[in-house]
N, C-alpha and C positions, 0 to 999 in steps of 0.2 A: 505495499499499500504505499502512496508517495507521500511527500508530506502536507502536499495540497490537500490530498482526500482525507489526509487525517485533519486537516482544519474543518472539513466540514461538518455541521452542526445538524445534528437530528430535531424537529420542531413538529408538532402536533400541527392538527389542519388549524387555520387562523379561525380564531371565534369571532362572530357579529358582535355588533355591539349589544343588542339584545340577550345574548346571551353570557356576556360579562357583565351586565348590570345585572341578570338572572345571579351570578358568581358572589357579585360582590353584595347583595342582599341575602343570601342564602350564611355568607360569611359573618352579617350583621352581628353586634352583640345585640342582646334582646331591650336593653331599657333604649338603644338607639332605634328601634322599633316603634316602640312605647311613645317615645316621644315625636317620631313621623306620623302616629295616629293622632296623638295630642293635635298638633301642629294643623292637620287637615281637619280635626272637628270645631276647632277655635276658630280657624279661618273662615269653614265654611257659614260659622254661625254669624260672623260679619259682613257676608257680602248680601246682604237685602236692608239689614236694620236704616241704614241711610235713607233707603226709599220708602218701605212701608210706615216708617215713622213719620217719613213727612204727607205721605197718604193719610194719615188718621187726622193729622193739623193741618191740612191742607187748607181749610175756608178759615181757619184763623193767622198762619202765613201769607194767604193772599190779602185780605183786610190789613194785616200791619204793613205788607209792603205795598199796596195799591195796585195788584197785578189783577188785570181781566180776564177771561176766560181763555182767550186766545195764548196769552202769554202764562198762563197756568198749563195750559194743551203744551206750551213750549218747555216751559219745566220738566213734564211729565216724561217728552221726548229725550232730556238731557242725557238718560242711562244709555239706554241704547248708542245714543251717538256717540258717547264717551267709550262704550263697551269696542266700538267696532274701528274707534279711532285708534286708542292704547290697546286692544288685545292682541293686533297684529305684530307690534312691537315686542309682544312678551318672549315668543320662542328666541329671538336672535340675543334677547335681553339674557335668557336662561343660561344661552348656550357660553357669552360672553364673563359672564359673574356666578352664572350657578341657580339653580330650582332655591334652593333655601333662599339666599339672597335677594333675591327678586322678589319673594312671595312676604319676606321681611319686611321689603321696602315699601311692598304693598300696605299692609296693615299700618304703619307707618305714616302712610297718605292717609290713609282712611280716617286715623285717629286726628291727624292735623287738618284736614278740612271738616270734621263734623264738630270740629270745637271751635273754628272762626266761620263757620255760616251762618250761624244764628244770629252774630253779633256785626253781621256787617254792616246792616241798616239800609241796605237798598237791594233794588233787585239784581242788577248786575255782580255784588260785588256774593251774593246769595249763589247765583249762576257758576260762579269761577270759585268759588269754595266747595260748592259741590262736583265740578269737574274735578278739584283733585281729590275727591272722597273715592268718585269712579274710577279714576284715572288707576288708584291702588286697586276695586274691586275688579276692573277691566284685567290685567295682566293675573291677579288670581284666579278669577272666573277660566282663563285659556292653561292655567299651568295646572289646576288641580286634577283633571284628568291624567296628565302625563305623569306625574309625582304617583299618581294610584296604577296608573302602567309599568311604571319604572320597580318601582319598590313591590309591589305586590300583583306580580304579572300573571298568577296564577287563581288570584282573588279579585279580579275585576270587577266582577257584579257586585260581591258581598262588598266592596270597600267602597266602590260609587254608590251604592246605597246607604251607606253609614255618612256618606260626606251629603247625598241629597236630602237625609233624613235632617243632618246635624243644619244646613241650607233651611229647611222647611222652618224646623224650631226655629233659628234665629229669627227669619221672617213673621211667623207667625207672633213669637213674643212682643218683638216689636209694634204690631199693628193693636195686638190686645190690651200692654201694658203705658202705651205711650200717654193715651188722655189723662186714666187714671192717676201716673205719675207725674205729669205736667201740673195737676192740678193738687198732688200731695207737694210738690214742690214750688206753692206758690200761684199757679194759675199762666204763668209766664210760657209761651211757646217755645221760646229761646232755650230755657231748662230743658225742658223735654225733648228736645232734638240735641242738645250738646250732650245730654249725659250719655248718650251712645258710642262716645269716644272712648271712654274708660273699657268698653268692652275690647276694641281694637287693641286698647296699649296692651292688656292683657294675653292676647292674638301674637304679640311679637314676640314672649318670652321664649317658647319651644322652639322656637327658629333660629332663634341665638344661638344655640350650641351646634346647631346644624348646620348652620353657615362657617362654624371654625373646622367642622370634621371634615378629613381628609379619605379619598378611597373609597364612596359609597356611592350608591348608586345615581345620588341625586348629586355628586361633585362636578365639578367643570373638567370635562375631558381634554385633555391639553394635546393636541399633534405631537408626534415623536419627535426628539431632534436630529439633526440631519446627522447622516452619517459623516465620521472623520475624513479628511483627505488618506487614502492611501488603498493598499489593496482593498478590492471587494471580494467580500466572502460571497460562496456561492450558496443559493435557497435549496434548501431538502424537500425533497417531496413527502407525503406522511411517510411512504414505506421505508425513508431514510437515503433513498438515492438524489442525487444532485440532478436540479434542472435548471436550463437555462433558459432565462425569458428575459425579452425585453427591457432595457433601461429607460428612465424617467423619458428621456426625450423622444422613447419612440424605435430607437436603432440598439442592434445587440450592444453590449459591453465589450470595449476591445479585447478582454480574454474570455469572451463568453460566457461570464457570469452577472448576474441581477443586484444592482445596486442594493444594498441591505442596512438596516439599521437596527439599533437595537430595539427588542421587543419586551414584552409581560415576561418576568421571570428570568430577565439577561438574556434571552435567547436572541439570534437576530434571524431576521425577515426583510422581506424584501419593501424597498419604501413605494413603492403605488401601492402593493397590498397595505401596508400600515397605515398609509394618510385614507384607504378605501374604509379601514376597520373604525378607524377614529372618526371618519370624517365621512358617511354614506352621503352620496349624489342626492341633492332635495328632490321629490316627486315634482312632476308637472300635473299639479292637484288639478287645476282647471280642466286636465283634459277626460276626469272620473267622472263618469254621469252620477255615481254613488255620492262625491261628493258634494256637486253641485244639488241634489235632492235632499240630501241632509243641511246643508246651510240654507234652503228655502224652509223646508221643516223648522229648523231652530230657529229661523225669523221670525216666523208665523206664530210660533207658540210662544216666543219671546213677545209679541205684539198683544197678544192677549193676556199676557202675563202683567205685562206692563200698564196695560189698559187697568186691568183686576185691582192693581197693586195703588196706582196713583187715580184712580176714580170710582172705585165702587163703593168706596164708604161715604161718599157725595151721594151718588146715587139712591143709596139708601136713605141720607140725611133730607132728602129732596122728597122723597117717600114719608117722611114724618116721623122716620125712626130717629130718636135721640143718639148725641152723639158718641154717646160712650158706649151702646148697643152697636152702632154702625161699626165702631172701631173693632169691637166682638167677633160681627158678623164677618170681617176683614180678615181676620184672627182664626177664626174659624177654615173658612178658604184656604189659607196657607198653612194651617196646621193637620189638613189633611194629608199634606205631603211627607209628614212624619213618618209615617206606617207604611204610608204606599210609596214613599221613596223607598225603601227597606224591601218593599216587597218586589217592584216592579223591577228593579234591574237584574235582581234574582232571577224572576219571572225569563224577562227578556233574554239573559244569558243561556236557559234552557231552550229555547225557540229556536230553529232553523230560522224563521221568518217573523220578524216583530209586527208584520203588518195588524195584524188581531189588534191587538193591544192598542195601536193608534186609532185605530176603528171604535174604540168600546171607548177610548176617552174623548175621542169625537163626538159621541153621540150624547155623552153626559154632557161636554157643554152646548148642544145643541139645547138639550132639555132644560139647562139653567138658565139660558139667555131667551129661551120663550117665557119662562117663568118670572125671569125678571123684566120683560116686556108687560107680562098681563096682569100680575100680582107681586110689585115690587116688595112691599110692606107685609102681606096676606103670607107668603110662603116665603121670607128671608131667607130665614134656617137652611128649607129644604133647597133654596138655590145657592147659596152660599157652599155649602157641602157638595151638590152637582160641580159649581165651578171649580169646587177646590180637586175632584179630581180631576176633572179637563186639564186642570194646569201643571197636573205630572208628568204632562209628556216633556218637561226639563230634565228630571232625572234619564227618562225613558231616552230624551236625543244626546243626552251625556254617555249612556251606557253604547246607545250604538255608534257613537266616536270610537269608546273603547274596543268596538267589536268590528268595525270597518279597516281595519289597519292592523298589521301584523306585527311592526317594530314600535318601538317607544319614539322613533325618529318621526313614522308615519301618523302615530298617533298626534305627535305635537305640533303638526304640520298641519292634519287633518284639525285638529280641535282651533287652531289658530283662521283656520281659513271660514270653517263653518262658525265659529261664534263672530267674527267678524264681519264675514258676508251678511250673516244674519240678522246681527244687529242695527248693519245698515238697512236692511229690507224691514225692519220693523219700529226706525226711526220715524217715519209719517204717520203711524198708527195713533201713538196717545193723544200726537198735535190735533191730529183730522177729527180725535173725539170729541177734543176742547171747543175748536171752532166749529162744528156741526150742534154742540149743546147751547152754544153762544148765538148763534145766530137762528136756530129753529126753536129754543127757550123750552124743550124738552129732553127728553133721553132717548124716544123713540128712534128716532134714527142715527145716533149712535149704536144702540143694543142691535140696530138691524145690520149694521156696518160688523158688527163682531159675532156675529150670528153666521154672515155670510162667506167670513173668513177661515171659517172651520172647514168649508169645503176641499180648498185648496189645501188647507193642512192635512187633513185625510188621504188626500191624492198624493202627495210629494212624501208624506210619511210612510204610506205603503211602499213606495219606491224604494225610500232609505232603507227599510227593513230587508231586503233583500240579502240571500246570503252571500255577500262578495265584498271584496278588500280594494280599496284605493290603488295599492301596490300595482295590481291585476291590470286594473284600467289603465291606469296613469302612463304605465309603460307600451303601452299598445301602439 
């Protein structure tokens, strides 16, 4: 055996990013996993109180800041606008700084915005502070499915259910307790809105150790260092034989070997292979029909959700329901997501096609809107329950994001695309409801609009529920 052959290094087949993330997760200490779970739950609790607390006090905020119905409609459209604009930045920020750092910064942004916005004294300042909080919500919205996929690749359904359940609990709690808490704090709406910053401050804590943790499935993946100048080492096949493949410039290396760089465990591997392992090529996500169907489904369910969170309490108040009861009705709608957000993702992961769940949720929406149109006060609790079931399209959409991609990188791209595009689609809905309400003088037309949007939501949801992945479609 020659000296050159002696230097040939045996290397096992290259692992992909998903396999390496699984390996790092399986070797992570138990306390770190518990910390990740705590971070997911506390983050989810903070993703909606900024919105539903405002919905419960919208009439008081309108009076205090002198808003018209159209401006209030604009205010209820700010959340999806911010989610669309800032959500698309989340994967790039996560690649640069790491998932824990970005989510931690998001929680800080939520807390800061919620502290500032009640005391700005004017509509513009209120909108700007709201946008800061919503920016933090946007990046965390996008990255939560990625964290679940990275850390719990074999428990996507159950962990998405836990995350969605915590999100629904935070949403419902803010709707239910904001009005009575405002009264207990002296009756000023400013205190009732600002108090939710404390919950965001608590959510920062579990992410701080995770920001410092190295070598986990959530850490920043650095590209390997370039190989030192000198003799090139030959790459090895899985059976130990040397193999010659092109150098990085596309031409064979002068000595017939491939450029190599240090790999995991100190072994050497080809630079192109290392780069591919560390930096998978982005998908052409816009080529995927499933990605588009999921994005539109996400947008239409978000439209219904933000109309509900922003206007439902006001619909009941205009029908003669007291303010405290209207807040409780909104809370009932939101709290339906607590048990169902755990059940629906688990059920969805066991079905080859999620279309039947989409249809069932859509029919509940039709029934709820019909009741809200015909007898808003008489059957208020029933309509709140039905609309709460219908709003569980959100955890279903999140679950399908995790199911419609095979890898963590694919989930990150699909999550960013579906949520950013979906939130862009949802922007006009709450604004249009405010305009229709102001110019028609009632809720007939806005409710008809909400019911009408359920038809395309069901159609695209059935298409998004088909058993296929965006990787297959985006590479055709």
